[in-house]
matplotlib code that plots the C-alpha trace (Angstrom):
import matplotlib.pyplot as plt

x = [-12.4, -15.5, -15.7, -18.4, -19.1, -20.8, -19.5, -21.3, -21.2, -21.4, -21.0, -22.5, -25.9, -25.7, -22.1, -23.4, -23.5, -26.8, -25.2, -22.4, -24.2, -26.5, -23.4, -21.7, -25.2, -26.2, -29.9, -31.4, -32.3, -31.6, -33.2, -31.1, -32.0, -30.1, -31.9, -30.2, -31.5, -33.0, -32.1, -34.0, -33.5, -30.2, -30.7, -29.1, -28.1, -26.4, -23.8, -23.2, -20.1, -19.2, -16.7, -17.8, -21.0, -20.8, -23.5, -23.5, -25.4, -26.4, -27.0, -28.7, -26.5, -24.9, -26.7, -27.4, -30.9, -33.6, -36.6, -37.5, -37.3, -33.7, -32.7, -33.9, -32.1, -28.9, -29.4, -29.2, -25.7, -24.5, -25.4, -23.3, -20.2, -21.2, -21.3, -19.0, -16.1, -15.1, -16.2, -16.6, -16.3, -17.3, -16.8, -17.0, -15.0, -15.1, -16.1, -14.0, -15.4, -18.2, -21.0, -20.6, -17.4, -18.6, -18.9, -15.5, -13.7, -15.2, -14.1, -10.5, -10.1, -11.6, -10.1, -11.6, -10.6, -11.5, -11.7, -12.0, -13.6, -13.3, -16.5, -17.4, -13.9, -15.5, -16.6, -13.2, -9.7, -6.5, -5.3, -8.5, -8.4, -4.7, -5.5, -8.5, -6.9, -4.0, -6.4, -8.5, -5.6, -4.1, -7.4, -8.0, -4.5, -5.8, -7.8, -7.1, -7.6, -9.5, -10.7, -13.9, -16.7, -19.8, -22.0, -19.5, -18.1, -14.6, -12.6, -15.5, -14.5, -11.1, -12.9, -15.1, -12.2, -10.4, -13.6, -13.6, -9.9, -10.4, -13.5, -13.1, -13.4, -16.9, -20.0, -22.8, -25.0, -27.8, -29.4, -27.0, -30.2, -31.0, -30.7, -31.7, -33.1, -36.1, -39.6, -41.2, -43.5, -40.4, -39.3, -42.9, -42.9, -39.3, -40.3, -43.0, -40.9, -38.5, -40.9, -42.3, -38.5, -38.2, -41.3, -42.1, -40.0, -39.1, -40.6, -43.2, -40.6, -39.5, -42.8, -43.9, -43.9, -45.4, -47.2, -48.1, -51.2, -52.1, -49.6, -51.3, -49.2, -50.9, -49.4, -49.4, -50.0, -49.1, -51.8, -50.6, -52.6, -50.3, -51.0, -49.0, -48.9, -48.5, -48.4, -51.0, -54.0, -52.1, -49.5, -52.5, -53.7, -50.1, -49.4, -52.8, -52.4, -55.0, -57.7, -55.4, -52.7, -49.6, -50.5, -51.2, -47.7, -46.3, -48.3, -47.5, -43.5, -43.6, -45.6, -43.1, -40.0, -41.8, -42.8, -39.1, -38.0, -40.6, -40.6, -44.3, -47.3, -48.2, -51.6, -50.7, -53.5, -52.5, -54.3, -53.3, -54.1, -53.1, -51.1, -50.2, -46.8, -45.9, -42.1, -42.3, -44.6, -42.7, -45.6, -46.0, -42.1, -42.1, -45.0, -42.9, -39.6, -38.0, -36.7, -35.5, -33.5]
y = [79.9, 79.5, 79.4, 80.2, 81.0, 80.5, 77.8, 77.9, 74.9, 76.0, 74.0, 72.5, 71.0, 67.2, 67.2, 66.0, 69.6, 68.3, 64.9, 66.5, 68.9, 66.0, 64.0, 67.0, 67.4, 64.0, 64.9, 64.8, 68.6, 69.0, 66.8, 64.3, 62.7, 61.9, 64.9, 68.2, 71.1, 69.7, 72.4, 75.5, 77.6, 78.3, 76.1, 76.5, 73.4, 74.3, 71.8, 72.4, 71.4, 72.7, 75.2, 75.7, 76.4, 75.7, 77.3, 75.4, 76.8, 74.4, 76.4, 75.5, 74.2, 76.9, 77.0, 79.8, 80.9, 80.1, 81.6, 83.9, 81.0, 79.9, 83.6, 83.8, 80.7, 82.1, 84.9, 82.7, 81.3, 84.9, 85.5, 82.5, 84.6, 87.7, 86.3, 83.2, 82.4, 79.7, 78.7, 75.0, 74.7, 71.0, 69.2, 65.6, 63.0, 63.7, 67.5, 69.9, 73.4, 75.4, 76.4, 80.2, 82.0, 84.9, 82.5, 80.8, 84.0, 84.8, 81.7, 81.8, 85.5, 84.7, 86.4, 84.2, 80.3, 78.1, 74.3, 72.6, 68.9, 66.5, 64.3, 60.9, 59.4, 56.0, 55.8, 56.4, 54.7, 55.7, 57.1, 59.1, 60.3, 61.6, 63.4, 65.0, 66.0, 67.8, 69.4, 71.1, 72.1, 74.1, 75.7, 76.9, 77.5, 79.4, 76.5, 73.6, 70.5, 67.4, 64.2, 62.8, 60.6, 62.1, 59.0, 56.6, 59.2, 59.1, 62.1, 63.8, 64.4, 65.6, 68.2, 69.1, 69.2, 71.7, 73.9, 74.2, 75.0, 77.8, 79.6, 82.8, 83.1, 84.2, 83.4, 81.3, 82.8, 80.6, 78.8, 75.5, 73.3, 74.6, 72.5, 74.9, 78.4, 76.9, 76.6, 73.0, 73.7, 74.2, 70.5, 69.2, 71.0, 69.6, 65.9, 65.9, 67.7, 64.8, 62.2, 64.1, 64.5, 60.7, 59.6, 61.9, 62.5, 65.3, 68.6, 67.7, 67.9, 71.4, 73.0, 71.9, 73.9, 72.5, 74.9, 73.5, 75.6, 73.7, 72.5, 71.6, 69.7, 67.9, 65.5, 62.3, 63.4, 66.2, 66.8, 68.4, 69.9, 70.6, 71.7, 70.6, 73.5, 72.7, 75.2, 73.4, 71.0, 68.3, 68.4, 68.2, 64.8, 63.3, 64.1, 62.7, 59.6, 56.7, 57.0, 58.8, 56.1, 58.4, 61.0, 58.3, 57.0, 60.7, 61.1, 57.6, 57.9, 61.4, 60.8, 58.0, 60.5, 63.0, 60.7, 59.8, 63.6, 64.7, 61.7, 61.2, 60.1, 62.2, 62.5, 64.4, 65.3, 66.3, 68.4, 69.5, 72.9, 74.7, 77.9, 79.3, 80.0, 80.5, 80.2, 83.4, 85.3, 87.7, 87.8, 83.8, 83.5, 86.0, 84.1, 80.7, 82.4, 83.2, 86.8, 87.6, 90.7]
z = [51.4, 49.6, 45.5, 43.2, 39.8, 36.3, 33.9, 30.7, 28.0, 24.3, 20.9, 17.9, 18.2, 19.5, 20.7, 24.4, 26.1, 27.8, 28.8, 30.4, 32.5, 33.8, 34.5, 36.7, 38.5, 38.7, 37.8, 34.6, 34.0, 30.5, 27.5, 25.9, 22.5, 19.4, 17.6, 17.1, 18.8, 21.6, 24.1, 23.4, 26.5, 28.7, 31.6, 34.9, 37.0, 40.4, 42.0, 45.7, 47.8, 51.4, 49.9, 46.4, 44.2, 40.6, 38.4, 35.1, 32.0, 29.2, 25.9, 22.7, 19.9, 17.6, 14.3, 11.8, 12.7, 10.0, 11.8, 15.1, 17.6, 16.3, 16.7, 20.3, 21.0, 19.6, 22.1, 25.0, 23.7, 22.9, 26.7, 27.8, 26.9, 29.1, 32.5, 32.5, 35.0, 33.0, 29.2, 28.2, 24.5, 23.7, 20.3, 19.4, 17.5, 13.8, 13.8, 12.1, 12.8, 14.6, 12.8, 13.3, 12.8, 15.0, 17.9, 17.1, 17.3, 20.7, 21.9, 20.7, 21.8, 25.1, 28.5, 30.6, 31.0, 28.3, 28.8, 25.3, 25.5, 23.0, 23.6, 22.4, 22.4, 23.2, 19.6, 18.2, 17.8, 19.0, 15.6, 15.3, 18.8, 18.3, 15.0, 16.4, 19.5, 17.4, 15.3, 18.2, 20.2, 17.3, 16.4, 20.2, 21.6, 24.3, 26.0, 28.4, 26.3, 27.8, 26.1, 27.6, 27.0, 28.8, 28.6, 29.9, 32.8, 31.2, 32.6, 33.7, 37.4, 36.2, 34.3, 37.1, 39.6, 37.3, 37.2, 41.0, 40.7, 38.3, 40.2, 41.7, 45.6, 46.2, 48.4, 46.9, 44.4, 45.3, 48.5, 48.9, 48.5, 45.3, 42.0, 39.4, 38.6, 36.4, 38.0, 38.3, 35.4, 32.9, 33.7, 33.1, 29.7, 29.0, 30.2, 27.5, 24.8, 25.2, 24.4, 21.4, 20.1, 20.7, 19.2, 16.2, 12.8, 10.4, 11.3, 14.3, 17.3, 16.1, 15.6, 19.2, 22.3, 25.5, 28.1, 31.5, 32.5, 35.9, 38.6, 41.8, 44.3, 47.1, 49.9, 48.0, 44.0, 42.0, 39.4, 36.0, 33.0, 29.8, 26.6, 23.3, 21.1, 17.1, 14.2, 12.0, 12.1, 10.3, 13.0, 15.8, 14.2, 13.8, 17.5, 18.8, 16.6, 15.8, 18.5, 20.7, 20.8, 20.1, 22.4, 25.3, 24.8, 25.4, 28.5, 30.0, 29.3, 30.5, 33.5, 34.3, 34.4, 36.1, 38.9, 39.3, 39.2, 41.6, 43.8, 44.2, 42.1, 39.2, 37.3, 34.2, 31.5, 27.8, 25.3, 21.5, 20.4, 17.1, 17.8, 14.1, 13.2, 17.2, 16.2, 14.2, 16.3, 18.9, 21.5, 21.4, 21.8, 24.6, 26.3, 26.0, 27.7, 24.6, 23.3, 26.8, 25.3]

ax = plt.figure().add_subplot(projection="3d")
ax.plot(x, y, z, "-o")
ax.set_aspect("equal")
plt.show()
């Protein structure tokens, strides 16, 4: 008997959804930083076993959209309800509610199995853990409850084993050697964007999109040319930094991660361009893979 199905992870920003998916897969597919809204797309990661295929979906954190890009991000979350065989609803210690009532009702009224994961329990004490466990189990009575620590790996294997039990009998949806549905250039963009999230403050990381215009793989090296898009000239200056020092740091760190990811030498050229108000421009959003409705 072979099992296969779609397992979609939803929750507020920064609760550990990407960390969990990467822990399941054993590869770094999703950006992990301490900043909110780091995941913008719906990223599929595929875990294969002899008799199963788990297709995991990491989604953007649930927010009330303030501009067109965020509306598109929430569309990715809505789509996660439509094709799930198992839904993972993730919360963290100290959290009291989901930021959108309509999404919360969808979870509590779900006809598919829901696993409610209380994450970051390594940061709590026994009293707080018991109080939070009680609160969330009463809020989502239709869910199976698991306290976990995605960073420490606590209870992660038990959750994964339960997922496999809940999956329907089905042949594999993807080839068994496939890790994700995203093209290589997507991960180049994400590696660069992660470094920008780590090193720049305030609005800068959220006004940035990355576009890899060239990706040439040779036997011993991959040559890449990527453009960092910003919305204003002042942002361009901040990204580049004094004598190009800030941009160089982003390039060096992203290149190291990409060499690990691809398992070979990488040559990465980085440029910065102003693309005015791209976050509110339908055509630009479509070009960057948003607005897929």
